[in-house]
C-alpha positions as CSV (number, residue, x, y, z in Angstrom):
1,M,87.4,69.0,99.1
2,G,87.2,69.7,95.6
3,Y,89.4,73.2,94.5
4,K,88.0,74.9,91.9
5,L,90.1,78.4,91.5
6,V,93.5,79.1,91.8
7,A,94.8,82.4,92.0
8,I,98.5,83.1,91.6
9,D,100.7,86.0,92.5
10,C,103.2,86.9,89.6
11,D,106.1,88.5,91.2
12,N,108.7,86.6,93.1
13,T,105.4,83.6,93.3
14,L,104.9,82.2,90.0
15,L,108.2,84.1,88.3
16,N,111.6,83.1,89.2
17,S,114.1,85.8,90.3
18,K,114.8,86.7,86.9
19,G,111.4,87.3,85.6
20,H,110.6,83.6,84.1
21,I,107.7,81.6,84.7
22,P,109.7,78.3,85.2
23,Q,108.5,75.5,82.8
24,E,107.7,73.0,86.0
25,N,105.0,75.7,86.7
26,M,103.3,76.3,82.8
27,D,103.1,72.1,83.1
28,V,101.1,71.9,86.1
29,I,99.1,75.0,85.5
30,R,97.8,73.9,81.9
31,E,97.0,70.2,83.1
32,L,95.1,71.6,85.7
33,K,93.5,74.0,83.6
34,A,92.7,71.3,81.0
35,K,90.8,69.5,83.8
36,G,88.3,72.4,84.4
37,I,90.3,74.3,87.4
38,E,90.1,77.8,87.1
39,F,93.2,80.0,87.7
40,I,93.7,84.2,87.8
41,I,96.6,85.5,88.5
42,A,96.5,88.5,90.8
43,T,99.5,91.1,90.6
44,G,100.0,94.4,92.0
45,R,101.6,95.6,88.7
46,N,99.5,97.1,86.3
47,D,97.5,94.2,84.9
48,I,99.1,94.8,80.9
49,L,102.4,94.0,82.4
50,V,101.6,90.5,82.7
51,T,100.2,90.3,79.1
52,D,103.6,88.5,77.9
53,Y,103.1,85.8,80.9
54,V,99.0,85.5,80.3
55,N,100.2,84.6,76.5
56,E,103.4,82.5,77.6
57,L,101.0,80.0,80.2
58,G,98.6,79.7,77.2
59,I,95.5,79.6,78.9
60,D,92.4,81.7,80.0
61,A,92.8,83.4,82.7
62,P,91.7,86.8,83.7
63,V,94.4,89.2,85.5
64,I,93.6,90.9,89.0
65,G,95.5,94.2,88.2
66,C,97.1,97.0,90.4
67,N,96.3,95.2,94.1
68,G,92.7,94.0,93.4
69,A,91.9,97.9,91.5
70,S,91.0,95.8,88.5
71,I,90.1,92.2,87.0
72,R,90.2,92.0,83.4
73,N,90.1,89.2,80.5
74,L,93.5,90.5,78.5
75,K,92.5,88.7,76.2
76,E,89.2,90.3,75.2
77,N,90.1,93.1,76.8
78,K,87.5,93.3,78.8
79,I,87.1,94.6,82.2
80,L,84.9,92.8,84.7
81,S,85.8,95.5,87.7
82,L,87.6,98.5,88.5
83,I,87.9,100.9,91.5
84,P,89.7,103.8,90.8
85,I,91.1,106.1,93.6
86,S,88.2,108.6,94.4
87,K,89.1,112.5,93.3
88,K,89.1,113.8,96.9
89,S,91.6,111.0,98.4
90,L,93.9,111.7,95.3
91,K,94.3,114.8,96.0
92,A,94.9,114.4,99.6
93,I,97.7,111.6,98.8
94,F,99.2,114.3,96.1
95,E,98.9,116.8,98.9
96,Y,101.0,115.1,101.3
97,C,103.5,114.0,98.9
98,E,103.9,117.5,97.9
99,K,104.4,119.1,101.6
100,N,106.6,116.1,102.1
101,Q,108.5,116.1,98.8
102,I,108.0,112.8,98.0
103,P,108.2,111.4,94.5
104,F,105.0,109.6,93.4
105,R,104.2,107.3,90.9
106,A,100.6,106.9,89.6
107,F,98.9,104.3,87.4
108,S,95.6,104.6,85.4
109,M,95.1,101.3,83.4
110,K,97.1,102.6,80.5
111,K,99.5,105.0,81.6
112,G,102.0,105.4,84.0
113,F,102.7,109.0,85.7
114,S,105.3,110.6,87.8
115,N,106.4,113.9,89.3
116,D,109.8,113.3,89.4
117,K,111.9,112.5,85.9
118,N,114.3,110.6,87.9
119,S,111.8,108.1,89.5
120,I,110.5,107.4,86.2
121,E,114.0,106.8,85.1
122,E,114.7,104.0,88.0
123,V,111.7,102.2,87.7
124,I,112.7,101.3,84.1
125,K,116.4,100.2,85.5
126,Q,114.9,98.5,88.2
127,I,113.0,96.4,86.1
128,L,115.9,96.0,83.3
129,A,118.1,95.2,86.4
130,K,116.3,92.4,88.0
131,Y,114.0,90.6,85.2
132,T,116.4,89.0,82.1
133,K,112.7,88.5,80.7
134,I,112.1,91.3,78.0
135,L,108.3,91.9,78.0
136,S,106.8,93.1,74.6
137,V,104.1,94.8,76.1
138,N,104.6,97.1,78.7
139,L,104.0,100.5,80.2
140,D,103.9,104.0,79.0
141,Y,105.1,106.7,81.6
142,E,104.8,109.9,81.5
143,Y,106.2,113.1,83.5
144,V,103.7,115.4,85.1
145,D,105.0,119.0,86.7
146,D,101.4,119.6,88.1
147,W,99.5,116.6,89.8
148,K,96.1,118.5,89.8
149,V,96.1,117.4,86.5
150,L,95.6,114.2,86.8
151,V,93.4,114.5,89.7
152,E,90.9,116.3,87.1
153,E,91.8,114.5,83.6
154,E,92.8,110.6,84.9
155,E,91.4,107.9,86.5
156,I,93.8,106.9,88.7
157,V,93.8,103.2,90.0
158,K,97.1,103.1,92.0
159,V,99.9,105.0,93.4
160,V,103.4,104.1,94.2
161,V,106.0,105.4,96.9
162,V,109.0,104.3,97.2
163,N,112.1,104.4,99.6
164,N,114.9,102.4,100.6
165,D,115.0,103.1,104.4
166,P,112.6,101.0,106.0
167,E,111.7,103.5,108.7
168,I,111.1,106.1,106.6
169,I,109.3,103.6,104.8
170,K,107.2,103.2,108.2
171,K,106.7,106.8,108.6
172,Y,104.8,107.2,105.2
173,Q,102.9,104.3,105.8
174,S,101.2,105.6,109.4
175,E,100.7,109.0,108.2
176,I,99.2,107.9,104.3
177,K,96.6,105.7,106.2
178,E,95.0,108.4,107.7
179,I,93.5,109.7,104.6
180,K,90.2,108.8,104.1
181,D,88.7,106.4,101.7
182,I,92.0,104.8,100.6
183,Y,93.9,101.3,101.3
184,I,97.9,101.5,102.1
185,C,100.1,98.4,102.0
186,R,103.6,97.4,101.2
187,S,104.1,95.2,97.8
188,A,107.8,95.0,98.6
189,R,110.2,95.9,101.3
190,N,110.9,99.7,99.8
191,C,107.7,100.0,98.5
192,L,104.2,101.5,99.3
193,D,101.0,101.0,97.4
194,I,98.1,103.0,98.0
195,G,94.3,102.4,96.0
196,A,90.8,103.3,96.8
197,A,89.2,101.9,100.2
198,G,88.3,97.9,100.4
199,V,90.4,97.1,97.3
200,S,92.9,94.4,98.0
201,K,93.9,91.2,96.1
202,G,91.7,89.6,98.5
203,D,88.6,91.3,97.5
204,A,88.8,91.0,93.8
205,L,89.5,87.1,94.4
206,R,86.5,87.0,96.2
207,R,84.4,89.2,93.5
208,Y,86.0,86.9,90.5
209,A,85.0,84.0,92.9
210,E,81.4,84.8,93.2
211,M,81.2,85.8,89.4
212,L,81.8,81.7,88.9
213,N,79.6,80.6,91.7
214,I,82.5,79.3,93.5
215,N,83.2,79.4,97.1
216,A,85.9,80.8,99.2
217,E,86.6,77.3,100.4
218,D,86.5,76.1,97.1
219,T,89.7,78.8,96.3
220,I,93.6,78.4,96.6
221,A,95.8,81.6,97.3
222,F,99.5,81.8,96.4
223,G,101.6,85.0,97.6
224,D,104.9,86.0,98.9
225,S,104.0,89.7,99.9
226,E,102.0,91.9,102.4
227,N,99.4,92.8,99.5
228,D,98.8,89.2,99.1
229,L,97.6,88.5,102.9
230,S,94.3,89.6,102.0
231,M,94.0,86.7,99.3
232,I,95.8,84.3,101.3
233,N,93.6,85.0,104.3
234,Y,90.3,84.9,102.1
235,A,91.2,81.7,100.3
236,G,90.1,78.2,101.6
237,L,94.0,77.2,101.0
238,G,96.4,80.1,101.4
239,I,99.8,79.1,100.3
240,A,103.2,81.1,101.0
241,M,106.6,81.1,99.4
242,E,109.6,79.8,101.2
243,N,110.8,83.2,100.1
244,G,107.9,85.5,100.9
245,E,107.4,87.7,104.3
246,E,107.3,86.2,107.8
247,E,104.0,87.6,108.5
248,L,102.8,85.8,105.5
249,K,103.7,82.4,106.0
250,S,102.8,82.7,109.2
251,A,99.2,83.3,108.3
252,A,99.4,80.6,105.3
253,D,97.9,77.6,105.8
254,M,101.0,76.1,104.0
255,V,104.4,77.2,103.0
256,T,105.4,75.9,99.6
257,L,109.1,75.6,98.1
258,S,110.8,79.1,96.8
259,N,109.8,80.8,93.7
260,D,113.0,79.5,92.2
261,E,112.7,76.0,92.9
262,C,108.9,76.0,91.5
263,G,106.9,76.5,94.5
264,V,103.7,76.8,93.0
265,A,104.0,73.5,90.7
266,H,105.7,71.8,94.2
267,A,102.0,72.7,96.4
268,L,99.9,72.2,93.1
269,K,101.0,68.7,92.5
270,K,100.6,68.0,96.5
271,V,97.4,69.0,96.8
272,F,95.8,67.8,93.5
273,N,97.9,64.2,94.2
274,D,96.4,62.5,91.1
275,L,98.9,64.6,88.4
């Protein structure tokens, strides 16, 4: 079997725990790209937040952003696919958050919004605390006191709800998933990502593979979290990180080393054994 396309999740997969791409990962990816293997980065983040990493890799690789809501070639700023949340579904999401007094973060392709000033400060602190790498291309956040303005004026691709209590997160997930025409999944243990129905990293990988006329069995996908499960299931070879969630590791065809042990490079060397 000849693999032709590799999709790699960003946080806790391609990146180590400090937010850097290990040199070994970069070397192997560049070598395979030079041999004609296609790559795509898949993230729950807005795609512009991985601009620095794509530039650091130094290869032509598009980005699946917001869990599959977008596919964009950042180098050319060319959007290949975009699926925003419908106005009706967005209204229902915000009404639920308002009723339950839940802070939310909503994202267009250009900006982040929140109904809670503390939430904006918190997300910035979380990023700075977790990663030592400082991004040169970042996302601006704006406080909104009336979510109806967002519904009317913005094209929102993702809404995020965060709570550190696992039982509360489960409750939110169970109740929000009843809203029509949306998907909801965990991108981290304390974080729910909400998007348009049918949106997933796996579906975005399928769409991009079809653009390249590449069959599913000729694709590889790497991931660590629930939002990577659709991608792992779609790919001909699904690879979970050792630091990944148990559900994902159970579904994967292979479990590689952790993100701090260059697990991506380790697996790619094993698969493409001519390196």
